[in-house]
C-alpha positions in Angstrom: 49.2 47.3 9.0 50.5 46.7 5.4 52.8 44.1 4.1 55.9 46.3 4.5 55.2 46.5 8.3 54.5 42.8 8.6 57.9 42.1 7.1 59.6 44.4 9.6 57.8 42.7 12.6 58.8 39.3 11.3 62.4 40.2 11.1 62.4 41.5 14.6 60.8 38.4 16.0 63.4 36.2 14.3 66.2 38.2 15.8 64.6 38.1 19.2 64.0 34.4 19.2 67.6 33.7 18.0 69.1 35.7 20.8 67.1 33.8 23.5 68.3 30.5 22.1 71.9 31.4 22.5 71.5 32.5 26.2 69.9 29.2 27.4 71.8 26.0 27.5 69.2 23.8 29.0 68.2 20.7 27.2 64.5 21.6 27.5 65.1 24.9 25.9 67.3 23.5 23.2 64.6 21.0 22.5 62.0 23.7 22.0 60.6 23.8 18.5 61.9 26.5 16.1 59.4 29.2 15.0 59.4 29.5 11.3 57.9 32.8 9.7 56.9 33.0 6.1 57.4 36.4 4.5 55.1 37.2 1.5 57.1 39.1 -1.2 55.6 42.4 -2.4 56.2 45.0 -5.0 56.1 48.5 -3.5 55.1 51.3 -5.9 53.6 54.8 -5.9 50.5 55.9 -7.7 47.7 58.5 -8.0 44.0 58.4 -7.2 42.1 58.9 -10.5 38.6 58.3 -11.8 38.3 55.1 -13.7 36.4 57.1 -16.3 37.8 60.6 -17.0 38.5 62.8 -20.0 40.6 65.9 -20.8 38.5 67.8 -23.3 39.6 70.3 -26.0 38.1 72.1 -29.0 38.7 70.7 -32.5 39.5 74.1 -34.0 40.6 77.6 -33.0 38.3 80.5 -32.3 36.8 82.8 -29.8 34.9 81.3 -26.8 31.2 82.2 -27.1 30.1 80.7 -23.7 31.0 78.3 -21.0 27.9 76.5 -19.9 29.2 74.8 -16.7 31.3 75.5 -13.6 33.8 73.4 -11.7 32.0 70.9 -9.5 28.9 70.7 -11.8 27.4 67.3 -12.4 26.9 66.8 -16.2 25.2 64.1 -18.3 26.5 62.4 -21.4 26.1 64.6 -24.4 25.6 67.8 -22.4 27.1 70.9 -23.9 30.0 72.3 -21.8 31.4 75.1 -23.9 31.0 76.6 -27.4 33.0 78.8 -29.8 31.7 81.6 -31.9 31.2 79.9 -35.3 28.2 81.4 -37.3 29.7 80.3 -40.6 29.6 76.6 -39.4 25.9 76.9 -38.5 25.3 78.5 -41.9 27.1 75.6 -43.6 24.9 73.1 -41.7 21.7 74.9 -42.7 22.8 75.0 -46.3 23.7 71.3 -46.2 20.3 70.5 -44.6 18.5 72.4 -47.4 20.5 70.6 -50.0 19.5 67.3 -48.4 15.8 68.2 -48.3 16.0 69.2 -52.0 17.7 65.9 -53.0 15.2 63.9 -50.9 12.3 65.7 -52.5 13.7 65.0 -56.0 14.0 61.3 -55.2 10.5 61.3 -53.8 9.1 62.8 -57.0 10.9 60.2 -59.1 9.7 57.3 -57.0 6.1 58.7 -56.8 5.7 59.1 -60.5 3.5 61.6 -62.3 0.3 62.9 -60.6 -3.1 62.8 -62.2 -2.9 66.5 -62.8 0.5 66.2 -64.6 -1.0 63.5 -66.8 -4.0 65.6 -67.6 -1.8 68.6 -68.5 0.3 66.4 -70.8 -2.8 64.9 -72.5 -4.2 68.4 -73.0 -1.0 69.5 -74.6 -1.2 66.5 -77.0 -4.8 67.5 -77.9 -3.9 71.1 -78.6 -0.9 70.1 -80.7 -3.1 67.7 -82.8 -5.6 70.5 -83.3 -2.8 72.8 -84.5 -1.8 70.1 -87.0 -5.3 69.9 -88.3 -5.6 73.7 -88.6 -2.2 73.9 -90.4 -3.2 71.1 -92.8 -6.5 73.0 -93.6 -4.6 76.2 -94.2 -2.2 74.3 -96.5 -5.2 72.9 -98.4 -6.6 76.4 -98.9 -3.2 77.6 -100.0 -3.0 74.8 -102.6 -6.4 75.8 -103.9 -5.3 79.4 -104.1 -2.2 78.4 -106.1 -4.4 76.4 -108.5 -6.8 79.4 -108.9 -3.8 81.8 -109.5 -2.4 79.4 -112.1 -5.8 79.4 -113.9 -6.0 83.1 -113.7 -2.5 83.5 -115.1 -3.2 81.1 -117.9 -6.4 83.0 -118.8 -4.6 86.4 -118.8 -1.8 85.0 -120.9 -4.3 83.5 -123.4 -6.2 86.8 -123.7 -3.0 88.7 -124.3 -1.8 86.2 -126.9 -5.2 86.4 -128.6 -5.1 90.2 -128.6 -1.5 90.3 -130.0 -2.4 87.8 -132.7 -5.0 90.2 -134.2 -8.1 89.3 -136.2 -8.2 86.3 -138.5 -9.4 86.6 -142.2 -12.6 84.9 -141.1 -13.1 87.5 -138.3 -12.5 90.3 -140.8 -15.0 88.8 -143.3 -17.5 88.4 -140.5 -17.0 92.1 -139.6 -17.6 93.1 -143.3 -20.6 90.9 -143.4 -22.0 92.6 -140.3 -21.5 96.0 -142.1 -23.4 94.7 -145.1 -26.2 93.4 -142.9 -26.4 96.7 -141.2 -26.7 98.5 -144.6 -29.3 96.1 -145.8 -31.3 96.8 -142.6 -30.9 100.5 -143.2 -32.1 100.2 -146.8 -35.2 98.3 -145.7 -36.0 100.8 -143.0 -35.5 103.7 -145.4 -38.0 102.1 -147.8 -40.5 101.7 -145.1 -40.0 105.3 -144.1 -40.6 106.5 -147.7 -43.8 104.5 -147.8 -45.0 106.0 -144.5 -44.0 109.4 -145.7 -46.5 109.3 -148.6 -49.5 109.8 -146.3 -48.0 111.6 -143.4 -49.9 114.8 -144.2 -53.3 113.1 -144.3 -53.7 111.9 -140.8 -52.0 112.1 -137.4 -51.6 108.3 -137.4 -49.7 108.4 -140.6 -47.6 111.2 -139.3 -46.8 109.1 -136.2 -45.9 106.0 -138.3 -43.6 108.2 -140.4 -41.9 109.6 -137.3 -41.3 106.0 -136.0 -40.0 104.9 -139.3 -37.7 107.9 -139.5 -36.4 107.0 -136.0 -35.7 103.4 -137.1 -33.8 104.7 -140.1 -31.6 106.9 -137.8 -30.9 103.9 -135.6 -30.0 101.7 -138.6 -27.7 104.4 -139.8 -25.9 104.3 -136.4 -25.7 100.5 -136.5 -24.1 100.7 -140.0 -21.6 103.3 -138.7 -20.8 101.1 -135.7 -20.4 98.0 -137.8 -18.1 99.9 -140.2 -16.0 101.1 -137.2 -15.8 97.6 -135.7 -14.8 96.2 -139.1 -12.1 98.9 -139.3 -10.9 98.1 -135.8 -10.8 94.4 -136.6 -8.8 95.0 -139.7 -6.3 97.4 -138.0 -5.6 95.0 -135.0 -5.2 95.8 -131.2 -4.0 99.2 -130.0 -0.9 99.6 -127.8 -3.1 100.7 -124.9 -5.1 97.5 -125.1 -1.9 95.4 -125.2 -0.6 97.3 -122.2 -3.7 96.6 -120.2 -3.6 92.9 -121.0 0.1 92.7 -120.2 -0.6 94.4 -116.9 -3.3 91.8 -116.2 -0.8 89.0 -117.0 1.8 90.5 -114.6 -0.7 90.9 -111.9 -1.8 87.3 -112.3 1.8 86.2 -112.2 2.5 88.1 -109.0 -0.7 86.6 -107.5 0.6 83.1 -108.4 4.0 83.8 -106.8 2.2 85.1 -103.6 0.0 82.0 -103.5 3.0 79.7 -103.9 4.8 81.6 -101.1 1.7 81.2 -98.9 1.6 77.5 -99.7 5.2 77.0 -98.8 4.7 78.8 -95.5 1.6 76.8 -94.8 3.4 73.5 -95.5 6.2 74.6 -93.2 3.7 75.4 -90.5 2.3 71.9 -91.0 5.8 70.4 -90.4 6.2 72.6 -87.3 2.8 71.6 -85.9 3.5 67.9 -86.6 6.9 68.2 -84.8 5.2 69.9 -81.9 2.6 67.2 -81.8 5.2 64.5 -81.7 7.0 66.3 -78.9 3.8 66.7 -76.9 3.1 62.9 -77.3 6.7 62.1 -76.3 6.3 64.3 -73.2 3.0 62.7 -72.3 4.6 59.2 -72.6 7.6 60.4 -70.5 5.3 61.8 -67.8 3.2 58.6 -67.8 6.1 56.3 -67.7 7.7 55.3 -64.4 11.2 56.7 -63.6 14.0 54.7 -65.0 16.3 52.8 -62.7 19.2 54.9 -63.8 17.3 58.1 -62.8 16.4 56.7 -59.4 20.0 55.6 -58.9 21.2 59.1 -59.7 18.7 60.7 -57.4 19.6 58.2 -54.6 23.3 59.1 -55.1 22.4 62.8 -54.8 20.6 62.1 -51.5 23.7 60.1 -50.2 26.0 62.9 -51.3 23.8 65.5 -49.6 23.7 63.3 -46.4 27.5 63.0 -46.4 27.8 66.8 -46.9 25.5 67.4 -44.0 27.3 64.9 -41.8 30.6 66.7 -42.7 29.1 70.1 -41.9 27.7 68.9 -38.6 31.0 67.2 -37.7 32.8 70.4 -38.5 30.3 72.3 -36.4 30.7 69.9 -33.5 34.4 70.7 -33.4 33.4 74.1 -32.1 31.5 72.6 -29.2 32.7 70.6 -26.2 30.2 68.1 -24.8 30.4 65.6 -22.0 31.4 62.2 -23.2 29.8 60.5 -20.2 28.0 61.4 -17.0 30.4 62.8 -14.4 31.6 65.9 -12.6 33.4 68.9 -14.1 36.7 69.1 -12.1 38.7 71.7 -14.0 38.0 74.6 -16.4 40.6 76.7 -18.1 38.7 79.1 -20.4 36.5 82.1 -20.3 34.1 83.7 -22.8 35.9 86.0 -25.3 39.2 84.1 -25.0 41.0 82.9 -28.1 41.7 79.1 -27.9 43.7 76.8 -30.1 42.7 73.2 -31.1 43.8 70.1 -29.2 44.7 71.9 -26.0 42.7 70.6 -23.0 40.5 73.2 -21.4 38.0 71.1 -19.4 38.3 68.0 -17.3 35.4 65.6 -16.6 35.6 62.5 -14.4 33.2 60.0 -12.9 34.0 60.5 -9.3 31.7 57.6 -8.2 34.4 55.1 -9.3 37.9 56.0 -8.2 40.9 53.7 -8.5 44.7 53.8 -8.3 47.0 54.0 -11.2 50.7 53.4 -10.5 53.3 55.9 -11.6 56.7 54.1 -11.0 56.2 50.4 -11.7 59.4 49.7 -13.6 60.3 47.1 -16.1 62.1 45.0 -13.5 59.0 44.5 -11.3 56.3 44.5 -13.9 56.4 40.8 -14.5 55.9 40.2 -10.8 52.6 42.0 -10.8 49.5 40.2 -12.2 45.8 40.9 -12.4 43.9 39.6 -9.3 46.7 40.2 -6.9 45.9 41.9 -3.6 47.1 45.5 -3.0 47.4 47.5 0.2 47.1 51.3 -0.2 48.1 54.1 2.1 47.8 57.8 1.4 49.7 60.8 2.7 46.4 62.8 2.7 44.8 60.2 5.0 47.3 59.2 7.6 46.5 56.0 9.5 44.0 54.9 6.9 44.7 51.7 5.0 42.7 50.6 2.0 42.7 47.4 0.1 42.1 46.5 -3.5 43.2 44.3 -6.3 45.1 44.6 -9.6 42.6 44.8 -12.5 45.1 44.9 -15.3 48.6 46.0 -16.2 49.4 48.1 -19.3 50.9 46.2 -22.2 52.9 49.2 -23.4 55.4 51.1 -21.4 55.4 54.9 -20.9 58.7 56.8 -20.8 58.9 58.8 -17.6 61.7 60.7 -16.0 64.1 58.3 -14.6 63.3 55.2 -16.7 60.7 53.1 -18.3 57.5 52.4 -16.4 54.3 50.5 -16.8 50.9 51.4 -15.3 49.0 49.0 -13.1 45.3 49.7 -12.6 44.1 48.9 -9.0 40.4 48.9 -8.0 39.4 49.6 -4.4 37.5 47.1 -2.3 35.7 50.0 -0.6 35.9 53.6 -1.5 36.6 56.3 1.1 34.5 59.4 0.5 37.5 61.5 1.5 39.4 60.4 -1.6 40.1 63.0 -4.2 41.3 62.9 -7.7 45.1 63.3 -7.8 46.0 62.2 -4.3 49.3 60.4 -4.0 49.1 56.7 -3.0 51.7 54.2 -1.8 50.9 50.6 -2.8 52.2 47.2 -1.8 51.2 44.6 -4.3 51.5 40.8 -3.7 54.3 39.7 -6.0 54.4 36.5 -8.2 
């Protein structure tokens, strides 16, 4: 019997006792003690049986339902997938973000690890090769310089020869040539005299004849020498011919061209030295860079890249999770309103999950007049239309601090736990509650 019934019985007892007193006039009866009944005030409200832990679940975006993984009445665990939308582009975005994160992490790891022994060896070898190239370029430049000096000497010699040829013979050279003619003639005259002496006995013996023949040959040779000396003297006196000058000028031009070519080769060789030296400096700088640890700024940039990639992955995963409904806690699936192939819209509940092991009562019509009379810890008596004759007890756990606007006025929700749960209770049953009032 709930408090409402106790109040009714108390009122009837009072009326009955009062009537008896009026009918009896005896002193004994009038002296009988008066029965006083105390009536406990209550607040009577309605409510619903609900799980203390429940959730109405919806997708976070629109799409086509790919699959529904559970059925009504299934027990599920926290985090278990209940339904999923078709969203291949979201999976691709997650995969891309994961790859970007791996790349950023690898780059950071490389910076933090520093150069490997192989990298250092390669850098050192590059320096050695560059230095050898410098030495080779410098040697080539030295050869080019020697070639320039040789070409300059050759040009100077050709120019001197041409100048000497164009200047002609000096008076001394002409006198020498004439003297050579006279010497040749004197030699001829001497040989002629010897021939004449040998000719006197040429018919007397074969030896004399041989001596004469030899002397005759010497005379002929001396005559040729005189003729040659006279020709040379004539040539010295006349000066160089145009053909000779042309030959010497050609030699000068050739020597000049050879010098220009040698200078060009020297310039190219010196430029190659500069290039080789620059490459050597670059190779040494690269070796030093490889050997040196990563700068703090580089590490910071790489760390920021990793953080950015992690944030991008988290965003992609969060976006992908909006296409999946998972159980927020362990409980029972009590309602499903979707099928594979259906189009759904975001934020519209399609699955209900509740922990049916813990049911309690939530009031639906506790108005603002009575809310201050209800306090946590107060005893409540509950009856249900679905379970006639069954009376449950409980207590108020808490009262909502904010009102909810319902049809007919402003109401507050009181949350009432049950002292003992009845296995026949179901989510949504209507309850009538009497709560001890303040």
